N, C-alpha and C positions, 0 to 999 in steps of 0.2 A: 383544419389546423396543422402548424408543422413548426418544428423546433430545431435549431441548427446546435449539434453539439461539438465542441472542442474537445478531445481526450489527448493530454498529452504524458505518454508514458514514460518509463525510464531508457527504452530501446527505441522508443518510434511514437510517431505521434499522429493524430487521425481527425477526420470531420464528417461528419453524417447529417442525416435528416432524420427525426425519430417522428412518427407518426402516430394518429389519435390510438391506433389500435397498438400502439409502442411496436410495429414495425419499424426497422431502419432500412434507409435508401441512400442512393448517392455518398457511399462512402468511400471515400480516399483518403490514402495511407502515406506515410513517408517514413523511411527508416532515419534518426536522429538517436545513434548510439553518442553515448560521453567518450570521452578522451581520458586515458590512461597515463599520462607522461611519464609514472613513476610507478611502482608497487604502493599501492593504499590511497593513491591520490586518482580522482574522478573529478574532471573538469567537463564544460561543455559550453559552446559558444551562445550566450543569450540571443544576441543580436539573429544569427543565422537561426536560431528558434522559432523566433517569432516570424521570420522569414519564410519560412515552411508552415507554418500554423498561417498565416496568410493564406499560400497557396492554396492547400487543403481545404481550410474554410471558403474560399471565392470558387472554388469548383464545386463544393456543394452547392454553393448557392444558384451556380448557374441554373439549377432546374426552377427556380422560385424565389420568390421572397418568404421568410418565416415572420412567427410573432415573436420569437425569444430566440435567447443564446443561453447554453448552459457549458460550462467549463469545469471538465476534472481534470485532475492533473498529481503527478507524483510528488510527494509529500517533502516538504525539508528542506530540499533544494533551495540554493541560497542564491539572490544575485542583488548586487548593490550597485549602482546607477545615480546621475546627477540629472535632477528634475530639470535643470537651462538647456539640457541637451540631448537628453536621454539616451544618453552611453553609459554602457557598464565602466566601471573603473577599473576592470581587470577581469581575467575569467570567473564565470558560474562555478560556483563548487555543487557536486551531486549531492544526494542524501549516502552513497554509499562512501564518500571520501573518510580517511581515517586519520587526518593529518594532525587532527585536535584530539587527539586519544590523552595526549599530555595536558592538555589546557580541562580536561573534562576531569583526571586525577586531581590537578590542582583545585579544582572549583569545589571538588568535595571536601578537599583537606583544608582549603583556607576559611569558605564558606558554608560547607555544609551542603551544597547543591547537587542533588542525583541529575546530571545531564550527561547523558549520551553522545558519541561523536556523529549519529546518526541524525539528530536534531541540528536546528537551524543555530541555535543559540552560540556554542563557540565558534561555528562557520564563519558567522557575521561579524564575533569580535577578530577572527583572524584576519580575514578579509582587511576591516578598515586598518588592522595595524601596517600587515604586509602590503597591500595596496596603495596607501596614503602615507609619505614619510612625514609628513606635516604633522604634528601632531594635536594643534588646534585646528588644523581642519577637517580633522574627525569627526568634529562635532558639527560640522556643516550643515545649516538648514537648506543645501542642496542637493543634499545627499539624500536617497532615497535607498529603504532595504527591501527585500521582498521576497516571495518565494515563488513560484513557478504561475501561479494563480495571478499573484499580481501583478507581475511582470507581464504578462498577456494580456489583463485587464488595461494597464498603463497605457501599451501601446494600440491597444483595440480602441480605447476613447483618446488618443492621441495626447495623452499626457493630462487629463482633467482629472482621473480617481486612481487614486494612491490607498487599496485596499487589500482586506484579505479575509477569509468568513474563519467562523467559530471552529469547523472543524481542520482546519489549515493551521491556524493558530494555536491551538490548542496542545499542537506535538511539535512545535519550535522550542520547547524549555524555557521560553521568554515569557508565557501567561500566568495568572493566577492559576487556583486548581480547576475552578467552573471554567475556563476559556473564555470567559467574558471579557476580561483585560490584561494591558500588559502589566505584568511584575517588575514595578519599579525598582525594588531591591534587590533582582536578579540583572536588570538591565544595567543599573548603577554599577554594580560590581563589575560585570565583563568590559564594561564601556562600550557597552550599546546604547546611543541616543536614543530614548523613548521617540522624539519628534519626526525621526527617519523611518520609523514602523509605519505601517498602513493602518486605515483605520478598519476596526472589529466590525464586521457586517452578519446578518443572517446568512446561512448558507442558501438559501430560497428566499429571494426579495428583488425588487428593482434596485440597480447598482448606477446605470448609464448606457447610452447609446453608442454602438460601436461606431463611432463615424468614420472608423481605418474601414469599413465593408460596403459594399454597394447597399444600399438601402437604409444603412444605420438602424440595424435590429437593434431591441434593447436587450443588454445581458441582464439575466434573471435568476442565475445560479452560479454559485461557486462553491467547489465541494471536493476532497480529497477522495482520490482514488479509491482507497477502501471502504471507506463510506459511503460513496456512491455506489461501487458491488452491494453494498449492503441492503440498500435502497432499490436497486436494481432487478433483486432478488427477492423484493419484496419483504423485508426482514425489519418490520417496522414496528412490532408487538413485542412485550417485554420477555426473552427468552429466545427468541427466534437470532438465529446464528447462521452464517456462512464461513467458506473458507475459499479464499481463491488459490488455488495451487499453480502459480506462475513459476520463474526463478525462481522465487521463494513461496514461502506459503503464510498467510495471513488469516487467522480467525477472527472475526469482530461478530460480537454480540449485539444486540439491543436492548439494554436496561429500561430505559424510561428517563423521567424529568428529575429524579432525585440526582443532583451535585455530587461528585467523588469530593472526601474532605481534604483529598492529596492528590498532587499530580505524578506522584512517587508510583513506584513498580509495586504492586500487591504481593501479598505472602506467597498465592501461587503462580506468580510469575508472570500475571497480565499488567495490562498499562492502562487506566481508564482513560477514555477518549470523548469528543462530541461526535455523536452520530451526526446529528442534521439540526437544522435550527430556522425556524420562519417565524417572524415578526421578535415577541419576546419569550417564544417558546423554546427553549433549548433543550434536545433530547440526548442523554447519553448513552454510553456502552462502553465495553471493555475488550481489548483487543490482545491476541496472543499473537507470536512469530515464530515460524519456521526459517531458518537461515538459509536452508538448501532444499527446494521441492524438486523443478523442472532440472535444477543445474545437474542433479544425479541423471536424467536421462541424458544428457548433453555429454557428461564422461562417460558413461555407457557406448554411446554413438563415436564423439571424438575423440576420446582417449583411449579408452579400451577397445573398441573395434569391435564389440560383440552384437550391436544391432547397426543396420545402416541407416535407419530414421527414428525419431524419438514413436512414430504409430507401430513400428517392427516390436519395441518389445513387448505389446499387447500379444501379437501374433507368436513368438518365441516363449512367452510365459505361458501363454494357455495349452501348450503341447506338453505340459507336464501340470499334474493334480496338486502337488505340494511341490516347498521346498525341498523336500526330505531332512528338515530340522538344520537348512542353513538360515543363518541370519545376518541382515544386514543395517548397520546404523548410520543415517544419512548425515555424517557430522562432518562435511567437507568443510566447512567453515565455524566449525565449531555446535554448540547447542543453544536454540535460545530456549522459548516456553518450554518447559518450567524452570528448566536447570542452570541456563544461562551461563555456561560454559565455556569460553572462548577456546580453552587448549584441548577441547575434547578434539577428535579425528575419526573419520568416516572409518570402519571396521568391517570386517565378514567374520562371521564364527560358524563353525560345525562343517566344514568343510571336509568331504570322504573324498577316497579313491571313484566314488560312485557320483560324485557332483558333476554337473551337466551345464552348458552355458543356460540353458533354460531356466536351471535351480537358478542359478546366480540371478539372471533378470528376475525372475518372478521374485527374490528375496527382497530386491532393489525398489520395487513396485511394493511390496508389504513394508518393506520398513518406513517407507515414507509416509505410507497407511497407518501405521502405527503412531508415528510423529503426529499424524491431524489427531489420531484420537488423545497424545497427550495434551495437543492444545484444548480439546474439549473437556476434559477432566479439569483441566487449570480453569476453564471459564465458569465452568460449574463450579469448583471450591471458591474463586474470587468474587462471584455475584451472588451465591446463595440461589440459583435457577436450576432448573433442569433441562436440558437441551432434548428433546422429544425427537428432533428430526435435525438434519444438516443440510443444506442448501451448498453448492460447491460452482465454483465457475473456474477459470482459467485452463491453460493449455491441457493441463492432466486431466481433466475433468473429460475428456473424451476418449479416455483408457480403459475400456471394460473391465478390463484386469483390476487394475487400482483403484477403481469405485467400488468392485464388489469386495476387494481387501478392506476398503473402509470401511464399509459398511459390515463387515465382520469381525473386525477389530474393535470397532467401536459398538459394535451391536443396536446398530440404531437405524433406519432409513436413511438414505443418501438421496436428495432432490437434485438434480442433475442441470442446471440452466441450460435453457437451448440455445442462448449463443455464450460462445466461449469468454467475450470481454461486457460481464454486467455492469460495468463501469459507466459506458454509454448509454445505456437505458436510464440509469439511478441519475445521473445529470439531468437528461432530457425530461424524468417524471419531474423534477425539482423545478427546473425552468418553468415547463408547461404547467403547473399548476398555479404558478404567479401569472401566467398569461392566460389563464381562462382554459389553456385546452383541456384540463381537467378540473372537476369542481373541487377537490380536496384531495388527499395525497393517497388516503386510500383506496378511492374512486380510478386513480391512477393505476397502483397496484393491483387492482383486481380485474385488469386487462391483462395483466401478464399470464403466459400460458404459452403450453408448449414443453415444461419438464417432464423429464423422467425421472422416476422412484425407482432406487434399487434398493431391495430389501436384503437384511441379513440372512443367508441361507444356512449358518450355523456358527459351531466355534472356530477363530481362526488358526490357520496352521500353526502359529507360534503363539502362545500363551502372552498373557501382560505381564507373568510374572517371569516367563523366560526373556521378556523383552526389557523388563526391568534390567535383568541380571547383564544383558547383554550392553547395554546404555551406561552402565557403573564400569564393565570392563572400558569401553572406549574412552571414559571421561578423563579429563587430567592427562592428557595424553602430552601435552606441554604446560607444565606446572605455573611455567610464570604467565602464560597469558590465562590458566585458570583462575588467576589470583587476581585478573583483571575482574572488576565489579561498576557496572553502570547503571 
């Protein structure tokens, strides 16, 4: 059997076929980076996005029919469109967009809501207010509000289905803590009509036929990208944890069926999430966020000129056995979990006359590894579970020096995914289980193979105590930003 996966990321999108042995074929990719018309603004053309999705999906289908479609996507990016025309009312807003920082602050002051600008809630409210001048029209039954998977499903089914799944809905800021239903109190306060939002459905389950594609294959799964990566690395039992080291870093831990009591940030700096759902069974997790991971490699390459490619960071760092006391705090955009300090900034400490390019490059890799360890410790604190092994994917998972540094800093084995992007596999598994490609999810994840395990070799060059000292010195560099709390 064969499953088509549509994977819509932040900077590009792909389609591929997932087979019974979880191998991937017929992979087609297109870059689709958002626009930044002004600092802090991130937008994209939703119509152009769907046209690109249809191109890569149609190309993948040329090799033969499929039994199911799984869709995985960047979360919280927001589109508002008219049902009568299937045309957006204005540019879609990306999840990184910061134009609603003020609205988030006022929502906390006026209503006590803990909303962040990277969630859908204030983006949807802003779009209705600023794209539609007639206040009475903002509650029109012709309007639809959705995230990326909602929009793609709407287009694939030619406007028959307006849905979202539990994993995507629960990170919008518009649901109850369980993620099972829309929160009328929040929606009313923000001016987001519930009737414009999609029907919330399980991550894994039949939704409708993709009549805009040849053969009209059934859509069998919708899942947010981080949760798809969690499933794609086989983390479906309590305490199993993955970290995706992409542009940023995202840790997700599977915790089980116990619903969180609140959608707010936990004491250790993590957030509750829906891991995935099927039928009436909802599974939850906790998520920790690193604001910059691979971005630090881009900084070394494009801005500092210390490396010619991201891959070269391993070659250069491996020419020295330690940083000789140099420490780097990767806070280019501030610090996420567990600190949540938007005013922190990147810093290098311990430089001497003998410090070389290799020491700096190694220090950057080790700094990202220590941030990964921060996420692990925060997830253990908030969940009460012990992480015995960390599974990783993303571009930085291909860097041997970094992976070893993560194992040493965390003092845990690190299992490296055989493919850099486990999101595609995860969406394929969730869809394939529904179509009968696998009998159940455990059977599907049992077919995953080819991972490499890296064990700690000893204590890290920089101790965790030294790391804490470095972080404290990099913190609150811009006090007015450090005062922001979402």
